[in-house]
Backbone bond lengths (Angstrom), bond angles and torsions (degrees), N, CA, C in turn:
res aa  C-N    CA-C-N  psi(-1)  N-CA   C-N-CA  omega(-1)  CA-C   N-CA-C  phi
1 M - - - 1.448 - - 1.527 106.95 -
2 D 1.325 114.59 143.98 1.457 120.35 179.96 1.529 108.63 -143.52
3 F 1.337 116.39 131.07 1.459 121.20 176.61 1.519 108.78 -90.35
4 L 1.326 116.34 134.41 1.464 122.99 -176.50 1.519 110.15 -127.67
5 E 1.321 115.71 168.75 1.472 121.57 175.89 1.528 110.98 52.39
6 N 1.340 115.88 50.94 1.470 122.04 179.12 1.526 112.96 56.91
7 G 1.323 116.24 35.92 1.453 121.28 177.79 1.510 114.58 84.66
8 N 1.323 118.18 3.77 1.466 121.67 179.99 1.515 113.43 -82.42
9 Q 1.324 117.14 -15.19 1.456 122.06 178.89 1.513 108.68 -134.59
10 V 1.328 115.79 151.52 1.460 120.93 175.21 1.526 108.17 -130.15
11 A 1.327 115.73 139.16 1.462 122.09 175.88 1.522 107.33 -116.85
12 Y 1.333 115.86 137.73 1.461 119.50 178.86 1.522 110.01 -148.94
13 Q 1.337 114.67 162.92 1.458 121.33 176.38 1.513 108.46 -105.63
14 T 1.319 115.64 146.92 1.452 121.46 179.17 1.517 109.11 -142.25
15 G 1.301 116.72 156.68 1.458 121.27 177.57 1.512 111.81 124.94
16 S 1.318 114.90 -178.43 1.461 120.35 178.92 1.524 109.99 -75.11
17 L 1.298 116.86 170.81 1.457 121.19 -177.50 1.524 113.47 -70.23
18 H 1.320 117.84 -25.36 1.459 120.51 -175.13 1.525 111.51 -128.75
19 F 1.309 115.89 128.66 1.467 124.01 167.44 1.519 116.04 69.22
20 N 1.317 118.90 12.75 1.461 119.74 -178.37 1.532 108.97 -154.79
21 M 1.319 117.16 76.09 1.455 120.17 -175.54 1.524 109.61 -120.09
22 G 1.302 116.57 121.20 1.453 121.55 177.37 1.517 110.68 -107.71
23 C 1.319 116.77 142.53 1.460 122.75 174.27 1.517 107.57 -111.20
24 V 1.313 116.14 128.38 1.463 121.83 -172.79 1.522 109.27 -124.10
25 L 1.334 116.42 139.28 1.461 123.63 174.76 1.523 107.76 -117.64
26 V 1.339 116.79 126.73 1.467 121.93 -175.03 1.526 109.96 -127.56
27 D 1.333 116.28 139.57 1.463 123.21 172.47 1.530 107.86 -80.91
28 M 1.332 117.22 122.63 1.458 121.06 -174.71 1.528 113.19 -68.57
29 A 1.312 118.09 -36.63 1.469 120.72 -176.52 1.524 112.05 -67.60
30 S 1.323 116.68 -43.77 1.461 120.15 -176.08 1.520 113.12 -98.12
31 G 1.331 116.93 -19.40 1.459 120.45 -174.42 1.517 112.97 77.98
32 R 1.327 115.81 4.29 1.460 121.42 -176.79 1.528 110.93 -75.22
33 Q 1.328 116.07 136.80 1.458 121.28 175.08 1.525 108.80 -76.86
34 L 1.331 116.39 122.31 1.459 121.57 -177.81 1.520 112.34 -91.93
35 A 1.332 116.99 -30.81 1.467 120.63 -179.38 1.517 109.09 -158.55
36 N 1.340 114.73 153.80 1.453 121.89 178.23 1.520 107.12 -147.14
37 L 1.337 116.60 118.06 1.461 121.58 -177.74 1.513 110.59 -119.69
38 D 1.321 116.63 148.72 1.458 122.21 169.28 1.524 105.81 -81.94
39 C 1.318 117.00 104.09 1.467 121.37 -174.49 1.521 113.17 -84.47
40 F 1.316 117.55 -5.62 1.453 119.21 -178.39 1.519 112.06 -96.51
41 A 1.331 117.28 -52.05 1.461 119.93 -170.73 1.521 114.38 -111.10
42 N 1.298 117.93 -32.76 1.463 119.75 -170.28 1.519 113.55 -119.28
43 L 1.313 117.64 35.87 1.458 120.77 178.74 1.527 109.28 -66.77
44 P 1.329 117.93 132.51 1.467 120.52 179.62 1.529 111.39 -58.65
45 R 1.301 115.84 153.74 1.462 121.13 179.28 1.528 111.46 -56.12
46 M 1.309 116.27 -41.14 1.467 122.71 175.82 1.535 107.19 -115.91
47 P 1.325 118.22 85.56 1.464 119.97 -177.20 1.530 111.73 -66.07
48 P 1.328 116.68 154.97 1.465 120.23 179.74 1.534 111.27 -63.68
49 T 1.315 116.19 157.72 1.464 121.19 -176.62 1.528 111.78 -61.77
50 W 1.319 118.44 -32.79 1.458 120.03 -179.45 1.524 110.85 -66.38
51 E 1.323 117.96 -34.13 1.470 120.28 178.85 1.523 110.33 -70.87
52 K 1.327 117.23 -38.91 1.464 120.70 177.62 1.527 109.88 -65.00
53 A 1.323 117.91 -41.01 1.461 121.32 177.49 1.525 110.88 -61.84
54 L 1.313 116.76 -37.22 1.464 121.02 177.42 1.524 111.03 -64.78
55 R 1.324 117.47 -44.71 1.469 121.05 177.22 1.520 111.16 -62.49
56 D 1.328 116.29 -42.99 1.465 121.24 -177.77 1.531 112.01 -66.95
57 A 1.331 117.59 -24.93 1.457 121.54 -178.15 1.527 112.35 -76.64
58 Q 1.294 117.49 -12.47 1.476 119.94 -176.67 1.483 111.61 -74.81
C-alpha cells in the first residue's frame, strides 16, 4: 500500500499470490476507485506513475 497526493489517494495491490494481481487507486475522501490495473499480465507499456510508486514501495 502506498499513500499518494499528500495522503488524498491510496494505491494497493489485491488478488491471489500467483497470476492474478490487481493494482487499485482510490480517492480517500470519497472512497471512489480512480483506477484498476491488471498488474500481472496486462500492465501498460508505460504504466501510470502511481503504479510505479506502488512497485517501488515494496
